[in-house]
C-alpha positions in Angstrom: 121.9 121.9 68.2 125.1 120.2 67.2 127.9 119.5 69.5 131.5 119.2 68.4 133.7 116.9 70.4 137.4 117.5 70.2 139.6 114.6 71.2 142.7 115.5 73.2 145.8 115.4 71.0 148.6 113.4 72.3 152.0 114.6 71.3 154.7 111.9 70.8 158.2 113.2 71.1 160.8 111.1 69.4 164.5 111.7 68.8 165.0 112.7 65.2 166.9 110.1 63.4 170.1 111.3 61.8 171.8 109.6 58.9 175.4 108.6 59.3 176.0 109.8 55.7 174.1 111.4 52.9 172.0 109.2 50.6 172.2 109.6 46.9 169.5 108.4 44.4 171.1 106.4 41.6 170.6 103.5 39.1 173.5 101.2 39.3 173.1 97.7 37.9 175.0 95.1 40.0 175.1 91.4 40.7 174.1 90.2 44.2 174.7 86.8 45.6 174.2 85.3 49.1 177.3 84.2 50.9 175.2 81.9 53.1 174.9 78.4 51.6 171.7 77.8 53.6 170.0 80.9 52.0 170.8 80.6 48.2 170.2 83.8 46.2 171.7 85.3 43.1 170.3 88.1 40.9 171.1 91.0 38.7 169.5 94.0 40.5 169.3 97.8 40.2 170.8 99.7 43.2 168.5 102.7 43.7 170.0 104.5 46.6 173.5 104.6 48.1 175.4 106.0 51.0 178.8 105.5 52.4 177.5 102.7 54.7 175.1 100.9 52.4 172.5 100.8 49.7 169.0 99.9 48.8 168.2 97.7 45.8 165.1 96.2 44.2 164.9 92.4 44.2 162.4 89.9 42.9 163.0 87.8 46.1 162.7 88.6 49.8 166.0 88.2 51.7 166.2 87.4 55.3 167.7 90.1 57.6 171.2 89.2 58.5 172.0 87.3 55.3 175.6 88.1 54.2 175.7 89.1 50.5 178.3 90.2 47.9 177.6 93.0 45.5 179.7 92.7 42.3 180.3 94.5 39.1 180.3 97.8 40.8 181.4 100.9 38.8 185.1 100.3 38.2 184.7 96.5 38.3 185.0 96.1 42.1 182.9 94.1 44.6 181.9 94.6 48.2 180.4 92.5 51.0 177.4 93.5 53.1 174.6 92.2 55.2 170.9 92.5 54.6 169.6 95.1 57.1 166.0 95.2 56.0 163.6 93.8 53.4 160.4 95.7 52.6 157.7 94.6 50.1 157.1 97.0 47.3 153.3 97.0 46.7 150.9 94.3 47.7 151.5 91.8 45.0 154.7 90.3 46.4 156.6 90.7 43.2 159.3 93.0 44.3 161.2 93.9 47.5 163.3 96.8 48.6 166.4 95.3 50.2 168.5 97.5 52.5 172.2 96.4 52.7 174.8 97.5 55.3 178.3 97.5 53.9 181.1 95.8 55.9 183.5 98.3 54.3 182.3 101.9 54.3 183.2 104.5 51.7 182.6 105.5 48.1 182.5 102.0 46.6 179.9 103.3 44.2 182.3 105.5 42.1 180.3 108.6 42.8 182.1 111.7 41.4 182.2 114.5 44.0 180.8 112.4 46.8 179.4 114.2 49.8 182.0 115.3 52.4 180.4 113.1 55.1 181.3 110.0 53.1 185.0 110.7 53.8 184.4 110.6 57.6 182.3 107.4 57.2 185.2 105.7 55.4 187.6 106.7 58.3 185.2 105.3 60.9 185.1 102.1 58.9 184.3 99.1 61.3 186.0 96.5 59.0 189.3 96.3 57.3 189.3 97.1 53.5 187.8 94.1 51.7 186.4 95.8 48.7 187.9 97.1 45.6 187.0 100.7 45.4 186.2 102.3 42.0 189.1 104.2 40.5 188.9 108.0 40.3 188.3 107.8 36.6 185.0 105.9 37.0 182.2 107.2 34.7 179.8 109.7 36.1 176.5 108.0 37.1 173.2 109.2 35.8 170.6 110.1 38.4 166.9 110.2 37.7 165.2 112.7 40.1 161.5 112.2 39.6 161.2 108.5 38.8 160.0 105.6 41.0 160.9 104.6 43.7 162.5 107.8 44.9 159.2 109.1 46.4 159.5 106.4 49.0 162.4 108.1 50.7 162.3 111.2 52.8 163.9 114.4 51.6 165.8 114.9 54.8 169.3 113.5 54.2 169.6 113.0 50.5 171.8 114.6 48.0 170.1 115.7 44.9 172.6 116.4 42.1 172.0 119.7 40.5 170.5 121.2 43.7 172.5 123.5 46.0 
């Protein structure tokens, strides 16, 4: 005779996190430097995901949370300052890191044509005075790769997928 033991299931209720603005998957090459002399860093990186409040980029170096950084050579030639919000290793070999950056100046600094409506509200709720040079309206349309790495790392909840309605 076999006995099946069913363990009680404990339901954990958490508040669903809501994004302040829509995320968009992109590939934008930019330069990133640390603005903290005690934490030197400078690298050409690929921004992989953007929103009105920040971005995620792949780096070959880990960056300490709280490090002030400058992203330059944005579409349209502008630059913007941010702070490192998180740093996650990509894989187990320690070669690459996904750096989350929180912009000091919110808005469409990425030059995204037809940016989501919630980006306009984010720009109006900007916590800092304008410090960045926003991309002009004539910025080239950015290409977006839908099924390529590392996009499967992000949830489907609050992302914009060009071409989908």
